[in-house]
C-alpha positions in Angstrom: -0.1 -0.1 0.4 1.5 3.5 -0.7 0.7 5.9 1.4 2.7 8.9 1.5 1.1 9.5 -2.0 2.0 13.4 -2.2 4.8 12.6 -3.4 4.0 9.9 -6.2 5.0 11.7 -9.1 4.9 10.3 -13.4 8.1 9.1 -14.2 8.9 10.8 -17.6 8.0 8.6 -20.5 7.4 5.0 -19.0 3.7 5.2 -18.1 4.8 4.6 -14.4 4.8 6.4 -11.3 7.4 7.0 -8.9 8.2 8.4 -5.3 9.8 11.4 -5.7 12.3 11.0 -2.4 14.2 14.6 -3.3 11.5 16.5 -2.5 10.5 14.3 0.7 14.1 14.9 1.7 14.5 18.3 0.7 11.4 19.6 2.5 13.1 18.4 6.0 16.6 19.8 4.9 17.0 21.6 1.9 19.7 20.6 -0.2 20.3 17.2 1.9 19.4 14.9 -0.9 21.9 16.3 -2.9 24.7 14.8 -0.6 23.4 11.7 0.3 25.3 8.9 -0.9 23.8 6.3 -2.9 22.9 3.5 -0.4 21.1 6.4 1.7 18.9 7.6 -1.4 17.4 4.1 -2.1 17.4 3.3 1.9 15.5 6.9 1.9 13.1 6.2 -1.2 11.6 2.8 0.2 10.6 4.7 3.3 9.0 7.2 1.0 7.0 4.6 -0.4 6.4 2.4 2.4 6.5 4.3 5.9 3.9 5.0 8.3 3.6 8.8 7.5 3.9 9.3 11.6 7.1 7.9 11.5 8.2 8.8 8.0 9.8 12.0 9.1 11.7 10.7 12.3 12.9 7.8 9.7 14.2 10.2 7.3 16.3 11.9 9.6 17.8 9.2 10.5 19.1 8.9 7.6 19.7 12.6 6.5 21.2 14.0 10.0 23.4 10.1 9.9 22.0 9.3 13.1 21.9 5.9 14.3 19.7 5.9 17.8 16.1 4.7 15.8 15.6 1.7 14.2 13.9 2.1 10.3 11.8 -0.4 8.7 13.7 -2.1 5.4 11.4 -4.0 2.9 13.2 -5.8 0.3 11.8 -6.3 -2.9 13.4 -9.8 -3.1 14.5 -13.0 -1.5 16.8 -15.2 -3.3 17.6 -18.8 -1.7 20.0 -21.1 -2.6 18.4 -24.8 -2.1 20.5 -25.1 1.3 19.4 -22.5 3.4 16.0 -21.6 1.3 14.9 -25.0 1.3 16.0 -25.2 5.2 13.6 -21.6 5.4 10.7 -23.2 3.4 11.1 -26.4 5.9 11.0 -24.1 8.8 7.9 -22.3 7.0 6.2 -26.0 6.4 6.9 -26.9 10.2 5.3 -23.4 11.0 2.2 -24.3 9.1 2.1 -27.0 11.1 2.7 -25.8 14.6 -0.7 -23.1 13.0 -2.6 -26.2 12.7 -2.3 -27.8 15.5 -3.3 -24.7 17.3 -6.6 -24.0 15.4 -5.0 -22.0 12.8 -5.3 -22.1 8.9 -2.1 -23.7 7.9 -2.6 -22.4 3.8 -2.3 -18.8 4.9 1.5 -19.3 6.1 3.1 -18.1 2.7 5.8 -15.7 1.6 4.5 -12.7 0.8 7.1 -11.0 -1.2 8.9 -12.9 -4.1 10.9 -15.7 -3.3 13.1 -17.8 -6.0 15.1 -20.5 -4.7 17.8 -21.5 -7.2 19.1 -25.4 -6.7 22.6 -24.7 -6.6 24.8 -26.5 -3.5 24.0 -29.8 -3.7 26.3 -30.7 -6.4 29.7 -32.7 -5.4 32.1 -33.2 -8.1 32.5 -37.1 -7.8 33.8 -37.1 -11.8 36.7 -34.3 -12.6 36.4 -32.3 -15.5 39.0 -35.0 -17.6 35.8 -37.4 -17.8 33.9 -36.1 -20.8 30.7 -37.6 -19.5 31.7 -35.9 -16.1 28.5 -33.4 -16.0 25.9 -36.5 -17.0 27.3 -38.4 -14.1 27.7 -36.1 -11.5 24.2 -34.9 -12.3 22.9 -38.2 -11.7 24.4 -38.9 -8.2 23.0 -35.6 -7.3 19.4 -36.6 -8.2 20.2 -40.2 -6.4 21.5 -38.3 -3.2 19.0 -35.5 -2.7 15.9 -37.8 -3.7 14.2 -36.8 -0.8 15.0 -32.8 -0.5 14.2 -32.1 -4.3 10.9 -34.0 -3.4 10.2 -31.6 -0.7 11.2 -28.7 -2.7 8.8 -29.8 -5.9 6.1 -29.7 -3.1 6.9 -26.4 -2.4 6.8 -25.0 -5.7 3.0 -25.7 -5.5 2.1 -25.7 -2.1 3.6 -21.8 -1.6 2.7 -19.1 -3.1 5.4 -16.4 -4.2 7.6 -18.8 -4.5 9.6 -19.7 -7.9 12.1 -22.7 -8.5 15.5 -23.1 -10.8 16.0 -26.3 -10.3 19.1 -28.3 -10.3 21.6 -27.9 -13.1 21.4 -24.3 -14.5 23.8 -22.3 -12.6 24.5 -20.7 -9.4 21.8 -18.2 -7.6 24.4 -15.0 -7.5 25.3 -15.0 -11.2 21.6 -16.1 -12.5 20.6 -13.0 -9.9 23.2 -10.9 -12.0 22.6 -12.0 -15.9 18.9 -12.4 -15.8 16.6 -12.1 -12.1 17.8 -8.6 -11.0 15.9 -5.9 -12.8 17.6 -3.2 -11.6 14.4 -1.1 -11.4 11.2 -3.2 -10.4 7.7 -1.5 -11.9 5.0 -3.4 -10.2 1.2 -2.0 -9.6 2.5 1.4 -11.5 5.1 2.2 -9.4 9.0 2.5 -10.3 11.1 1.7 -8.1 14.9 0.4 -7.1 15.1 -3.3 -6.7 16.6 -4.6 -3.7 16.8 -8.6 -2.2 18.2 -10.4 0.5 19.7 -13.7 -0.2 20.3 -16.5 2.2 24.4 -16.6 1.2 26.7 -14.0 1.9 27.6 -13.8 -1.6 24.3 -12.3 -2.3 26.3 -8.9 -3.2 27.4 -10.5 -5.9 24.9 -7.7 -7.7 25.7 -5.2 -5.7 27.8 -4.5 -9.5 24.2 -3.4 -10.8 23.4 -0.4 -8.4 21.3 -3.1 -6.7 21.2 -2.9 -3.1 21.6 -6.8 -1.8 22.8 -8.1 0.9 23.4 -11.6 2.3 21.3 -12.8 5.2 20.6 -16.2 7.5 17.8 -18.0 6.4 16.1 -16.9 9.4 16.1 -12.9 8.9 15.2 -14.0 5.3 12.0 -16.3 6.8 11.3 -12.4 8.5 11.1 -10.8 5.3 9.0 -13.6 3.4 6.9 -13.5 5.7 6.3 -9.8 4.9 8.1 -8.3 8.5 10.2 -5.6 7.7 13.8 -6.1 8.3 14.1 -3.5 10.9 17.8 -1.4 10.7 20.0 1.5 11.3 21.9 3.3 9.1 24.8 1.6 8.4 28.5 3.0 8.2 28.4 4.4 4.5 32.2 4.0 3.5 33.3 5.7 0.2 35.9 3.7 -1.9 37.7 6.3 -4.3 39.3 3.7 -7.1 41.9 5.3 -8.9 44.3 4.2 -11.6 43.9 1.9 -14.0 44.7 -2.2 -14.0 48.6 -2.7 -15.2 48.3 -5.2 -18.4 47.7 -9.1 -17.7 46.1 -8.1 -14.4 42.8 -9.7 -13.8 39.8 -8.9 -11.8 40.9 -11.7 -9.7 43.9 -9.9 -9.0 42.5 -6.7 -8.2 39.5 -8.2 -5.7 42.5 -10.3 -3.7 44.4 -7.2 -3.3 41.1 -5.2 -2.1 40.2 -7.9 0.0 43.3 -7.2 2.0 43.3 -3.5 2.0 39.8 -3.1 3.0 40.3 -5.8 5.9 43.0 -3.6 6.7 40.8 -0.5 7.0 38.1 -2.3 9.4 35.3 -1.9 7.2 33.4 -4.9 9.1 29.4 -4.3 9.0 29.9 -1.5 6.4 28.2 -0.6 3.4 31.1 0.2 0.7 30.5 2.8 -2.1 33.2 2.1 -5.3 33.3 5.2 -7.3 35.9 7.1 -9.2 38.1 7.0 -12.5 39.2 3.9 -11.7 35.6 2.6 -11.0 33.9 3.9 -14.4 36.7 1.7 -16.4 35.5 -1.5 -14.8 32.9 -3.3 -16.7 29.9 -5.2 -14.6 31.7 -8.3 -14.7 34.7 -6.8 -12.7 32.5 -5.1 -10.5 30.6 -7.9 -9.9 34.1 -9.9 -8.7 34.6 -7.1 -6.5 30.9 -7.0 -5.0 30.7 -10.6 -5.0 33.8 -11.1 -1.9 32.7 -8.4 0.4 31.6 -10.9 3.0 35.8 -11.6 2.6 36.5 -8.1 3.4 34.2 -8.0 6.0 31.5 -5.5 4.7 27.5 -6.0 4.2 27.4 -4.3 0.9 30.0 -3.5 -2.1 27.6 -1.2 -3.9 28.4 0.6 -7.9 26.6 3.3 -9.4 24.6 3.3 -11.6 26.2 4.0 -15.4 27.0 3.1 -18.7 28.5 0.3 -18.1 25.1 -1.0 -16.1 23.0 0.4 -19.7 25.7 -1.8 -21.1 25.9 -4.9 -19.6 21.7 -5.0 -19.4 21.7 -4.9 -23.2 24.9 -7.5 -23.4 22.7 -10.1 -21.3 19.6 -9.8 -23.4 16.8 -7.4 -21.2 14.2 -6.4 -22.6 14.7 -3.1 -23.9 11.7 -1.5 -21.9 13.9 -2.6 -19.0 17.2 -1.0 -19.9 14.9 2.4 -21.2 13.3 2.0 -17.6 16.8 2.2 -15.5 18.5 4.6 -17.2 15.7 6.8 -16.8 14.5 6.2 -13.4 18.5 6.4 -12.3 18.6 9.6 -13.8 15.3 11.2 -12.4 15.7 10.3 -9.1 19.4 10.8 -8.4 20.9 7.2 -8.9 22.8 7.8 -11.9 26.4 8.1 -11.4 27.0 12.2 -12.7 24.5 12.7 -10.3 26.1 11.4 -7.2 29.9 13.7 -7.5 28.0 15.7 -4.2 27.5 12.6 -2.3 29.1 12.9 1.0 31.0 10.1 3.1 31.6 10.0 6.6 34.8 8.2 5.8 36.6 8.1 1.8 39.2 5.4 1.3 41.3 5.4 -1.4 42.5 2.8 -3.8 45.0 3.1 -6.7 44.3 -0.3 -9.1 47.8 0.7 -11.0 49.5 -0.9 -7.9 47.6 -4.4 -8.0 50.2 -7.2 -9.5 49.1 -10.9 -10.3 48.1 -12.2 -6.7 47.0 -15.0 -5.0 45.2 -15.6 -1.8 46.1 -17.8 1.1 46.5 -20.2 3.0 43.7 -20.6 4.7 41.7 -17.4 4.7 40.7 -14.8 1.5 42.4 -11.5 2.8 45.8 -13.0 3.2 46.7 -12.0 0.2 50.0 -13.7 -1.8 51.6 -12.2 -4.5 52.6 -14.6 -6.8 56.6 -12.9 -7.5 56.7 -13.1 -3.4 56.2 -17.1 -3.2 60.0 -17.9 -2.8 60.3 -15.2 -0.1 57.1 -16.5 2.0 58.4 -20.1 1.2 55.3 -21.2 -0.4 57.4 -22.6 -3.2 60.9 -24.4 -2.8 62.5 -27.1 -4.1 60.8 -30.7 -4.7 61.5 -33.7 -6.6 59.1 -35.9 -8.7 59.7 -39.1 -8.0 58.0 -42.0 -10.1 54.5 -43.1 -9.2 54.3 -40.2 -6.3 53.7 -37.6 -5.3 55.3 -34.2 -4.6 55.6 -32.4 -1.3 52.9 -29.3 -1.7 50.8 -31.8 -4.6 48.1 -30.2 -5.9 44.9 -32.2 -5.1 42.5 -30.6 -6.4 42.2 -27.5 -9.6 38.8 -26.2 -9.9 37.6 -23.0 -11.7 34.7 -22.4 -9.3 32.5 -20.2 -8.2 30.5 -16.9 -9.6 33.2 -15.0 -8.2 34.6 -15.3 -11.3 32.7 -17.0 -14.1 29.9 -14.2 -14.0 32.8 -12.5 -15.3 33.9 -13.2 -19.2 37.2 -12.2 -19.3 38.8 -14.0 -16.4 36.7 -16.9 -18.2 38.0 -16.3 -21.8 41.9 -15.8 -20.2 41.6 -19.3 -19.0 40.3 -20.9 -22.3 43.4 -18.8 -23.9 45.8 -19.9 -21.5 44.6 -23.8 -22.2 45.1 -23.1 -25.8 48.8 -21.4 -25.8 49.9 -25.0 -23.0 48.2 -27.3 -25.5 50.1 -26.0 -28.6 53.2 -26.1 -26.3 52.5 -29.7 -25.7 51.8 -29.1 -21.8 49.6 -31.6 -19.8 47.8 -31.5 -16.5 49.8 -33.7 -14.0 47.8 -36.9 -13.1 47.4 -36.1 -9.4 45.8 -33.3 -10.0 41.4 -33.2 -9.9 40.8 -30.9 -12.5 37.6 -29.5 -13.3 35.1 -26.4 -14.8 31.9 -25.1 -13.0 30.8 -22.2 -14.3 27.8 -20.6 -12.5 25.8 -20.4 -15.6 25.0 -21.9 -19.0 25.7 -18.7 -21.0 29.4 -19.5 -20.4 29.3 -22.5 -22.5 28.2 -20.9 -25.5 30.4 -18.1 -25.6 33.4 -20.8 -25.2 31.7 -23.1 -27.3 31.8 -20.3 -30.3 35.5 -19.0 -29.7 36.8 -22.4 -30.2 38.2 -22.6 -26.1 35.9 -25.3 -24.5 37.5 -27.9 -26.2 41.2 -26.4 -25.1 40.3 -26.7 -21.9 38.6 -30.1 -22.1 42.3 -31.4 -23.4 43.4 -30.5 -20.3 40.7 -31.8 -17.6 38.9 -28.5 -17.4 35.9 -30.3 -18.9 32.4 -28.8 -17.2 31.6 -30.9 -14.2 28.2 -28.8 -13.5 26.9 -25.8 -13.2 26.7 -24.7 -9.8 28.7 -23.9 -6.5 31.1 -26.8 -6.0 34.6 -26.7 -5.1 34.3 -23.6 -3.0 32.2 -24.7 -1.0 33.5 -28.0 0.0 31.7 -30.0 -2.5 34.9 -31.4 -4.1 34.0 -34.7 -4.3 36.6 -37.7 -3.7 39.8 -37.8 -4.6 40.8 -41.0 -6.9 41.7 -43.9 -4.0 44.9 -44.6 -4.5 46.1 -40.9 -4.8 44.2 -40.6 -1.2 45.8 -43.2 0.1 49.7 -41.9 -0.6 48.3 -38.4 1.1 47.8 -40.8 4.0 50.5 -42.9 3.9 53.3 -40.4 3.4 51.5 -37.6 5.5 51.8 -35.6 2.5 51.2 -31.2 2.5 48.8 -31.2 -0.2 46.9 -28.5 -1.5 44.2 -27.3 -3.4 44.0 -24.0 -5.7 40.7 -22.7 -6.6 39.5 -19.4 -8.6 36.9 -19.2 -5.6 36.3 -17.3 -2.8 36.4 -19.1 0.7 40.1 -20.8 1.5 39.3 -21.8 5.0 41.1 -24.8 7.0 38.8 -28.5 6.0 36.4 -26.3 3.9 38.0 -27.6 0.3 38.8 -30.9 0.7 39.4 -33.2 4.2 43.0 -34.2 2.7 43.6 -30.6 1.1 45.9 -29.5 4.3 45.4 -25.9 2.8 43.8 -24.1 -0.5 44.6 -21.2 -2.3 42.6 -18.6 -4.2 43.6 -17.9 -7.5 42.9 -16.5 -10.8 41.2 -19.3 -13.4 43.8 -18.8 -15.9 46.6 -19.5 -12.7 44.1 -22.5 -12.0 45.2 -23.8 -15.1 48.5 -22.9 -14.9 48.8 -24.8 -11.3 47.4 -28.3 -12.6 50.4 -28.0 -14.8 52.9 -27.8 -12.2 50.9 -29.5 -10.1 53.0 -28.1 -6.8 51.9 -25.4 -4.8 55.9 -25.5 -4.0 56.7 -23.9 -7.6 57.2 -20.8 -8.2 54.8 -19.8 -10.8 56.1 -17.0 -11.9 60.3 -18.0 -12.4 60.4 -21.9 -12.7 59.7 -23.7 -15.7 56.3 -25.2 -16.3 57.6 -27.9 -19.1 59.7 -27.4 -22.4 58.4 -27.0 -26.0 59.6 -29.4 -28.7 63.2 -27.9 -29.2 63.4 -28.4 -25.8 63.3 -24.6 -24.2 61.8 -23.7 -20.9 58.1 -22.5 -21.1 57.4 -20.1 -18.2 54.1 -18.9 -17.3 54.5 -15.2 -19.2 54.4 -17.3 -22.2 51.1 -18.8 -22.0 49.5 -16.1 -20.4 46.8 -14.3 -23.2 47.4 -10.3 -23.5 44.1 -7.8 -22.7 43.8 -7.6 -26.7 43.6 -11.4 -27.1 41.2 -11.4 -24.1 39.2 -8.5 -25.3 39.0 -9.5 -28.9 37.3 -12.8 -27.9 34.9 -10.9 -25.4 33.8 -8.8 -28.0 33.4 -11.3 -30.8 31.8 -14.1 -29.3 30.1 -12.6 -26.0 26.2 -11.9 -27.4 22.8 -11.6 -26.0 20.8 -14.1 -28.1 23.2 -16.4 -25.8 21.7 -15.1 -22.4 18.1 -15.3 -24.4 18.8 -18.6 -25.2 19.7 -19.7 -21.9 17.1 -17.4 -19.8 13.7 -17.5 -21.7 14.1 -21.4 -21.4 14.9 -21.1 -17.6 12.4 -18.9 -17.2 9.7 -20.1 -18.7 6.4 -20.2 -16.0 5.2 -23.2 -15.4 1.8 -24.2 -15.3 1.8 -26.3 -11.9 -1.5 -26.9 -10.7 -2.0 -25.4 -6.9 -1.4 -28.7 -4.3 -4.3 -29.0 -2.3 -2.5 -30.1 0.6 -1.0 -26.9 2.8 0.5 -29.5 5.2 3.8 -31.7 3.9 3.3 -35.2 4.3 6.7 -35.8 6.0 8.9 -38.7 5.6 9.6 -40.2 8.9 13.4 -42.1 7.6 14.3 -38.9 5.7 18.0 -37.7 6.7 17.6 -34.6 4.8 14.3 -32.9 5.6 12.4 -33.8 9.0 9.4 -31.9 10.8 11.7 -28.9 12.5 11.5 -29.2 16.7 10.7 -25.4 17.3 7.7 -26.2 19.7 9.2 -28.8 21.8 12.6 -30.0 23.3 15.5 -27.6 24.1 13.2 -24.5 22.3 10.2 -25.0 24.3 12.3 -24.7 27.7 12.7 -22.1 29.7 15.7 -20.1 29.0 17.5 -19.1 32.3 20.7 -17.6 31.4 22.2 -19.1 34.8 24.2 -22.5 36.3 25.5 -22.1 32.5 28.1 -24.3 31.8 31.2 -23.4 29.3 30.5 -26.0 25.7 33.7 -24.4 24.0 36.0 -22.1 24.9 37.5 -20.3 21.5 39.9 -18.0 20.0 39.8 -15.3 17.3 37.9 -15.9 14.0 35.6 -18.7 14.4 34.1 -19.0 10.9 30.8 -20.7 10.6 32.4 -23.9 9.1 34.3 -24.3 12.6 30.6 -24.1 13.9 28.5 -26.0 11.4 31.0 -27.5 8.5 29.4 -27.9 4.8 32.0 -30.5 3.4 31.4 -34.5 3.0 30.6 -36.2 6.1 33.1 -39.0 6.9 32.0 -42.4 8.3 33.8 -41.9 11.5 31.9 -38.4 12.5 28.9 -38.5 14.5 27.0 -37.4 11.4 28.5 -40.5 9.7 27.8 -42.8 12.3 24.0 -41.4 12.6 23.4 -41.9 8.8 24.8 -45.6 8.7 22.6 -46.3 11.9 19.6 -44.8 9.4 21.0 -47.2 7.0 22.4 -44.7 4.5 25.5 -46.3 2.6 29.0 -44.1 3.1 29.0 -43.3 -0.8 25.6 -41.6 -0.3 26.6 -39.7 3.0 26.4 -36.4 0.9 27.6 -33.0 2.6 26.7 -31.7 6.0 25.0 -29.1 4.1 22.9 -31.1 2.6 21.0 -32.7 5.4 20.5 -29.2 7.2 16.8 -29.5 6.8 17.0 -32.4 9.4 17.4 -31.4 12.6 18.8 -35.0 13.7 21.9 -35.2 11.5 22.5 -31.4 11.3 23.0 -31.2 14.9 26.1 -33.6 14.8 27.6 -31.2 12.8 27.6 -28.6 15.5 31.4 -27.6 16.3 32.1 -30.9 14.3 35.1 -29.1 11.6 38.4 -30.7 12.9 39.8 -27.9 12.3 38.8 -26.8 15.4 40.8 -25.7 18.6 38.5 -25.8 22.2 40.5 -24.4 24.3 39.2 -26.3 26.9 40.9 -29.6 25.8 44.5 -29.0 26.3 47.7 -31.8 26.3 50.7 -31.1 28.2 49.2 -27.2 28.3 49.1 -27.3 24.5 45.1 -26.8 22.9 44.2 -30.2 21.1 42.8 -30.0 17.5 39.9 -31.6 16.9 36.4 -31.8 17.0 36.7 -32.2 20.9 35.1 -31.2 24.9 35.6 -31.6 28.1 32.4 -32.5 30.3 32.4 -30.8 33.5 32.3 -31.1 36.3 33.7 -34.5 35.7 36.3 -33.2 33.4 36.1 -35.8 30.7 37.5 -35.1 27.1 35.3 -36.4 24.9 34.1 -35.9 21.1 32.1 -32.8 20.6 28.7 -34.7 20.3 29.0 -36.7 23.1 29.5 -34.0 25.1 26.6 -31.6 23.3 24.2 -35.2 24.2 25.5 -35.5 27.9 24.2 -32.0 28.3 20.9 -32.5 26.7 20.2 -35.7 28.8 20.9 -33.1 31.7 19.2 -30.4 30.7 22.2 -28.3 32.0 22.0 -24.4 29.9 25.4 -24.2 28.2 27.4 -21.1 27.4 30.3 -20.3 24.0 32.8 -18.0 25.0 35.0 -17.0 22.2 37.7 -14.0 20.8 37.4 -11.4 18.2 35.1 -11.7 15.0 32.9 -14.6 15.7 30.8 -16.3 13.4 32.4 -15.1 10.0 32.2 -16.5 6.6 29.4 -18.3 5.3 26.0 -17.1 6.2 24.2 -20.6 7.8 21.8 -20.5 9.8 22.8 -24.3 11.6 25.8 -22.3 13.2 23.3 -20.7 15.3 20.7 -23.3 14.9 23.1 -26.1 16.3 24.4 -24.9 19.2 20.8 -23.6 21.1 19.2 -27.1 19.6 22.4 -28.1 22.3 21.0 -25.9 24.9 23.5 -23.3 24.3 21.5 -19.9 25.9 24.3 -17.1 25.3 27.8 -16.6 23.3 29.9 -13.8 25.0 32.9 -12.7 22.7 35.2 -9.9 21.6 33.1 -9.5 18.7 30.7 -10.5 16.2 30.2 -10.8 12.5 26.5 -9.3 11.6 25.1 -12.1 10.0 26.1 -14.7 12.3 25.0 -12.4 15.2 21.1 -11.6 13.6 21.0 -15.6 13.2 21.7 -16.1 17.4 19.2 -13.7 18.0 16.9 -15.5 15.3 16.9 -18.4 17.4 16.6 -16.9 20.5 20.4 -17.3 21.5 21.5 -14.0 23.7 24.8 -12.3 22.0 27.0 -10.5 24.9 30.1 -8.7 24.0 33.2 -8.3 26.2 33.8 -4.4 26.9 37.2 -3.2 25.2 40.5 -5.1 27.2 38.6 -7.8 28.6 38.7 -11.3 27.1 38.9 -15.2 28.4 42.7 -14.6 28.9 42.4 -11.4 31.0 40.0 -13.5 32.9 41.9 -16.6 33.1 38.7 -18.8 32.1 39.6 -22.8 31.9 35.9 -23.8 31.2 35.2 -25.4 34.7 33.4 -22.3 36.3 29.6 -21.5 35.9 28.0 -18.3 34.5 25.2 -16.1 34.9 23.8 -13.1 33.0 22.3 -10.5 35.4 20.3 -7.4 34.4 17.1 -6.0 32.4 17.7 -7.2 28.5 17.2 -4.2 26.7 18.8 -2.9 23.3 22.4 -2.2 23.8 21.9 -2.8 27.3 24.9 -3.2 29.9 24.5 -6.7 31.7 26.5 -8.5 34.2 27.8 -12.0 33.5 28.8 -13.1 36.9 31.1 -15.9 36.6 31.8 -18.7 39.8 35.0 -20.6 39.6 35.8 -23.4 40.6 37.0 -22.5 44.0 34.0 -20.6 44.7 35.3 -16.9 43.4 32.9 -14.8 42.1 33.7 -12.1 39.7 31.4 -9.7 38.2 32.4 -8.8 34.6 30.4 -5.7 32.8 28.5 -7.1 28.8 27.1 -5.6 26.5 23.6 -6.9 25.3 24.0 -7.4 21.6 20.5 -7.4 20.9 20.6 -4.1 19.0 17.1 -3.1 18.3 13.5 -3.3 20.2 12.7 -5.7 17.8 15.6 -7.9 17.9 14.7 -8.1 21.8 11.2 -8.7 21.1 12.1 -12.1 18.4 14.9 -13.0 21.2 11.6 -12.7 24.0 9.8 -14.9 22.2 12.2 -17.5 21.6 13.1 -16.8 18.0 11.7 -15.4 14.4 9.5 -18.3 14.0 7.9 -18.5 17.8 7.3 -14.5 17.4 5.5 -14.9 14.1 3.3 -17.3 15.5 2.3 -15.4 18.2 1.7 -12.6 16.0 -0.1 -15.0 13.4 -2.6 -16.3 16.1 -3.4 -12.8 17.6 -4.6 -12.1 14.5 
């Protein structure tokens, strides 16, 4: 409903109306609109269009005066989901329908009220590598077999829920499809034009920020809030300008640039900020280049990575086959409302950073962290490369066992993909071959990549080196790298080899890519191909010879590296609008599905993938006392959601593996932790299941022991983490987790919060929280508490034998007391900050979580 009608005006030449945000803002503060950053203008627009008139002025003042003491509503236009968190969110809604029905309500009325797009893209494992010509079909067949339960549920959702559209498996990655097709940039509904905005159940949703679309990654719980029509309450974010200067050097890819920018921005502490990239350097970046930068927003810690709408945006919309009328609407709307780049030259930022693109060299990132930049020229000085000998029948030290061109970060950028194809072509011409122990693969995020590579004659060149297409899905970067050759795996085990992975993705955390890849490195697609030729990370990729030609002359990387002119010639000739139309017109053809007459899902009792969620029973139904809590874990800094709830393949020796075996699932079909998140009995067993975990409660000779381990108190018994959780669950023992800085960074996975809540964890106290994970904790009814500056687990000398109580009135940002009772009876009162940041978060927490709050409101109505 449009309630601030005085600001509704006709949009010239479009037959549509728009809401004149400039007029509304300047009425309050003359001339203020011209100084607002891009993000502020978009946020202000949706307030003018949607906000209650009685609170509109106060909400706009938060944006105009850059105040942060009042919540205001944000109404995203769309929710975009991948099948893991999207399916889990819909499982939650199906469970909510059951709960509503049990309490006498009409379950059919529980539906997403905003457009919800679910793309099945996180379910495929690369069991068959790119050197198998039948890899794509074989991998898809395995995906269908393993995920039959999940796909059955998703098919039910298509017809059971209103406003849910599903793109089935085998079509691409949500972010790339969002960029290439789904985002209109400017919405046109009910006669009104307004900026497209969305939340997505993946931390890399800011990929589409490259188009000037505010799109942020959220957990499934926050997405459920938006789906159900509740506004996402927010305060004005810290909006940071990033002035890009200079031009990239010849031979430098967008991947090199983003890895350098990621290191730079991490050092500049932009956590939770909305970044706006502008300047002369930004103007020359294509949308493919911009999307590469926006995609890695979570790796540099920000919430959004925005670019202005300009000619590059219009060119990209034309290139990707958008309707002419839509392209005209985007340009007209942006220019009339001040969202066009030229109209933002007077925008003022509270902080401006400057980054010179001309300083970027050829880069990698690693090991273990995406923001740990590693210039290829410094491989030797950093101790990465070194002497190694290839013994017959044996892998070298530092063997690259996985080389994967994967992830929307790079495959949305035709220049990056074409560069890999051209390098492969030159390698083939010179007779170079992939090392036999390298499991190589190419998993583009869109079918369009295949079309332009085929037309350019480059796909056969990649296939010859083992980089055939294995999937259109999120694979290796998500931990779905599949099984190794058994002989290679056994050799790694027997010799305890330092084996590695090189991938063109955005994540390389310990234990994520493959259990037997001890470390992983991020690199551009052409560098991934080069490392498949080298075969080892103990190789100076800039200086060592990759082989010899027929005359015996050494071949170096620079002999293979394509020029910018070669890359641009291929992209200009072979990347065409008709390719995007060929792929997407068919993909988005509307189904004539008949509405499902049964609003309740028929749960399969033996499923290990889909199970009715337990939100109104067990630990979640019990009272949270915040007293007498025992620590489940005491953790250090930079704990990721991979530590809290890993997504990689399930090992037979793990708690989840043992459970699946008892349920009759054969080991080859255990699949990944991620795929089982619709079944809480399997997913619970992933909590803190990462073998790279360091729980400081578990020590040997004063050294912390690595592994999924815990110590049960008061007995002091060390066990596997799951056994400790089971023990405490049986005792109904309330728990707490103590941690260091940046707790919960990484992917936006709900089960990092769900798992601890189901285990009985009532509070997390840490030195700091990553944004998405903190909101997920709130959504599950877990209280986030933050130590005051200078206070932490070390200064307090915590060892895990203590009992913990929280004392005080829970209010947004309140000071509370964490009362610690040591084993000797001594009590310590530690001031902590309540990280329920808004009144709405307090209301959600007090209800026990997002779904419990919704059920209360729904039944009250």
